[in-house]
C-alpha positions as CSV (number, residue, x, y, z in Angstrom):
1,X,-85.8,199.0,104.3
2,X,-83.8,196.6,106.4
3,X,-81.6,194.2,104.6
4,X,-81.3,190.8,106.3
5,X,-77.8,190.4,104.9
6,X,-76.7,193.2,107.2
7,X,-77.4,191.0,110.2
8,X,-75.5,187.9,109.2
9,X,-72.6,187.1,111.5
10,X,-69.5,185.2,110.6
11,X,-68.8,181.8,112.2
12,X,-66.1,183.4,114.3
13,X,-68.4,186.2,115.5
14,X,-71.1,183.7,116.5
15,X,-68.5,181.6,118.4
16,X,-67.2,184.7,120.3
17,X,-70.7,185.8,121.0
18,X,-71.7,182.4,122.4
19,X,-68.6,182.4,124.6
20,X,-69.3,185.8,126.0
21,X,-72.9,184.9,126.8
22,X,-72.1,181.5,128.2
23,X,-72.9,181.0,131.9
24,X,-70.7,177.9,131.8
25,X,-67.4,179.9,131.6
26,X,-64.8,178.8,134.1
27,X,-63.0,181.5,136.0
28,X,-59.4,181.1,137.2
29,X,-58.6,183.7,139.9
30,X,-55.6,184.4,142.0
31,X,-55.7,186.5,145.1
32,X,-52.4,187.9,146.4
33,X,-52.5,188.7,150.1
34,X,-49.9,189.6,152.8
35,X,-50.4,187.2,155.6
36,X,-53.4,187.8,157.9
37,X,-53.6,191.6,157.7
38,X,-57.1,193.1,157.9
39,X,-57.0,194.1,154.2
40,X,-56.0,190.7,153.1
41,X,-58.6,188.9,155.2
42,X,-61.3,191.3,154.1
43,X,-60.3,190.7,150.4
44,X,-60.4,187.0,150.9
45,X,-63.8,187.1,152.5
46,X,-65.2,189.4,149.9
47,X,-64.0,187.4,146.9
48,X,-65.3,184.2,148.3
49,X,-68.7,185.7,148.8
50,X,-68.7,187.2,145.3
51,X,-67.7,183.9,143.7
52,X,-70.2,181.8,145.6
53,X,-73.0,184.2,144.7
54,X,-72.1,184.8,141.1
55,X,-69.9,181.9,139.9
56,X,-70.9,179.0,142.0
57,X,-69.2,175.9,140.7
58,X,-67.5,177.7,137.8
59,X,-64.4,179.1,139.4
60,X,-61.0,178.2,140.9
61,X,-59.6,180.6,143.5
62,X,-55.9,180.3,144.4
63,X,-54.8,182.4,147.4
64,X,-51.1,183.3,147.4
65,X,-49.4,184.8,150.5
66,X,-46.6,187.0,149.3
67,X,-44.8,186.5,152.6
68,X,-44.5,182.8,151.8
69,X,-44.1,183.1,148.0
70,X,-42.1,186.3,147.5
71,X,-41.1,185.4,143.9
72,X,-44.7,185.5,142.9
73,X,-44.7,189.3,143.4
74,X,-42.0,189.7,140.8
75,X,-43.3,187.2,138.4
76,X,-46.8,188.6,138.3
77,X,-45.7,192.2,138.7
78,X,-47.7,192.8,141.8
79,X,-47.5,196.4,142.9
80,X,-50.1,196.4,145.7
81,X,-51.6,194.0,148.1
82,X,-54.3,192.6,148.1
83,X,-54.5,192.1,144.3
84,X,-56.9,189.8,142.5
85,X,-55.9,188.5,139.1
86,X,-58.5,187.1,136.7
87,X,-56.6,184.7,134.5
88,X,-59.5,183.2,132.6
89,X,-61.7,184.0,130.8
90,X,-59.7,186.5,128.9
91,X,-58.9,189.3,129.0
92,X,-56.6,189.1,132.0
93,X,-57.7,191.6,134.6
94,X,-56.1,192.9,137.9
95,X,-58.2,194.3,140.7
96,X,-56.4,196.0,143.6
97,X,-57.8,196.5,147.1
98,X,-60.0,194.7,149.6
99,X,-62.7,194.0,147.0
100,X,-65.4,195.6,149.1
101,X,-66.9,197.4,146.1
102,X,-68.8,194.5,144.8
103,X,-70.0,196.3,141.6
104,X,-66.5,197.2,140.6
105,X,-65.3,193.6,141.2
106,X,-68.2,192.3,139.1
107,X,-67.3,194.7,136.3
108,X,-63.7,193.6,136.6
109,X,-64.7,190.0,136.3
110,X,-66.9,190.9,133.3
111,X,-70.0,189.8,135.1
112,X,-71.6,193.3,134.8
113,X,-71.3,195.6,131.8
114,X,-69.0,198.6,132.4
115,X,-71.2,201.7,132.7
116,X,-68.6,204.0,131.0
């Protein structure tokens, strides 16, 4: 027999569940690029498309050219370009590459469940 008490959630659990299910979450993203290289421009085009299709009105995208802001590479521990960093919502996530694999980007942004 099922005990209803087994399904009660704490206030904290309910709050965390509502946050994870909220479509109103605001995303803060930073894309580190290297000038106008093909990989950098492709990554920029891909992330803009992904954001507009999946996060419309709920994101901020900052593009940082490491040629103009070299200290950013050290501060953020950037090891490859292009790199996308998802600052918010937590957890922090880094995605390296030109972001052409939309499914992997959506998983990295926690917009799709990880299939593993």
